[in-house]
Phi, psi and omega in degrees: 000133179246130179243134175227126181266129175266166181291344182270019178060033173244159183238131174255123184249128174241108185247137176240120180254120182224153174053045177275122181268082177214148183290347181267358183226150176264180181273358180285157180275133184243100178284127181231132180238134178228153173227118182227161169285153184302318185292339184258346191301305187286332174296315177298318181301312182291327178291331182283337183299319181298341182295341175250013171074033184255303187219156177262129185292342180292339180266007182238080187285343185238149178303322182295321178296322180300316182293316181296317182292325179292323176294317180296321180298315179298322179297317181293323178299316179295320181291319182294331182271009184292319179210071186295329182296312180296318180297316181294321179294320177298319178295319179295320178296321179296318177291329177296329179285351184056082189308325182294329177284326176297316178300318179298316179296316179296322178300316179300314183299309184289323181293311181291322177295318179297319179299316180296321180289323178293329179281340181225063184296335181288348182260004181288128178223156179294334181293343179291338182297315180295322177295320179295319180297315179298319180294317180295319178299317179295321179294319179295322177297316179297317178299315180296322179295314185294312180287331181289315181294328177294320179293324180297319182268001179243024187301310183294322178292319181291337176298335178265311187278319185223067184293347180274355177294153191298326181287305178296334179281350180083012181278337177225133177282163178297322179298316178296322179297319178296321177297320181294312183292328176295317177299314181300316182294313183292313181297318180295315181295317178298318181297312180293317182297325183276338188245347182234167181280179183295329182293312179294323177298322178294319177297321179296315178296324177298316179297316179296321180295314179296320177295329180287309183290343175295323188249328194269133172294155003275357182290293178043061186293347178295346178289341184248113190307311184295313179298322183296309184283339173290322177297313181296316180296323180293314181290305185288333183265283189287304188300313183296311183290314179296316181297316180294317179297317179298313182293323180296313180295325177295320178295330179275357181081022182250148174282154183282142174210147180275094177279164180299315178298323180291318177299319181297307186291325179293316178293316183299310185280342173293316174297319180297317179296326176298318178294318177299319179297326180284315186282342182297337180273352182300314179286353188252014186300318183301308181291324180296321178292322181296321182257016173058043173268118183275119176230168177296326180293320179286331182275319186256344181100150184297315184298314181296320180291323178297317178290323177297316180296314179297321179296317178297318180292323177297319175299320177301313181292321177297318178298320179296321179294318179294322177300318179294324180292317186267353177230061182293339180284344182255322184240153178276102184297327182297338177255318188293319182290305180295326181296313182285334174293315179296317180296321178295318178295321177298322178295317178299316180297317181294325176294321177296319177300318179298319178296316181294330179279002178060031174057044175291162183298322179294318181292322178296317178297320177296322178295318179295318177298322180296321177301316178296322178297320175298322177299314179299315184298322180300319179286331178294319184273346186302315180300340183264352185286000000 
């Protein structure tokens, strides 16, 4: 860019734009000439930047900042366009894994593993890291297989309920989805089979089997409300928590035993998983009704299911408070009571917000996300209870 100042306090700009890697511009050189007064030049420059979606002129108070940010923007555009196909496929694969379920699985793994290590600090060894990595990889593979196979058989429903998912959105083909779920199943089974004993391998196969019959015809147990949420509660609640605790203690060289904290968290999150299984259908009522998928939400109504879910979780929180009151030698009452009281109050408030929003689709989705956030928080505080 060449700038020349005239004696009349005006600026003549001769700009040559070349080799811009953007779909809105060609590779040809575009000579552009402008004539502005000095006081208006940089304001006009900054105002023009948002037109290509890069920067907001309100955040560029100085001319020098405008120039620096425009250069940085061009650099980022060039970097982002270096390999868009690979980047887009990676993003689609991540969405295919359903990140909120991956976070939940990882939370369970780290919370239960941390609790076991805190209770047995003398058994901590560096060799546990490789075992932990293999176990986490296997859990992610199982999670990816279960949510992936469900998406493959729910394409038409997801076009209505979740059009942003990678398959209905056209970001991943059905063939690619099958390759991914096959990889997850094989890699997970090999990992567990080579690194864990037959009992944990059997539990792993049970989880994959339940995830399969939940989605795949002719079983497709998701068509039956009671069977559907019992499968989800069994996998997300009992199998996952019991399996991780068993495998963790085995890695530490300890025999398995049902301790009070383990009984508490397994019972607590099994009820929680039941609630997640019920509320997950709240945002999907429209598509489920269209394709005649029977759920509690379609049968009883969104409002009734929302209140039922909140009631079950409130009972869960009250039970947790009572456990802390009557078992002070096992749990830290100073943390367990106020933490679950705050979470219960937050749940009541979120239910009230949903009611005030008249159960709009956005409010229902927000309520469902809040339920998952409560799930995450429980595992975050569990090692400290």
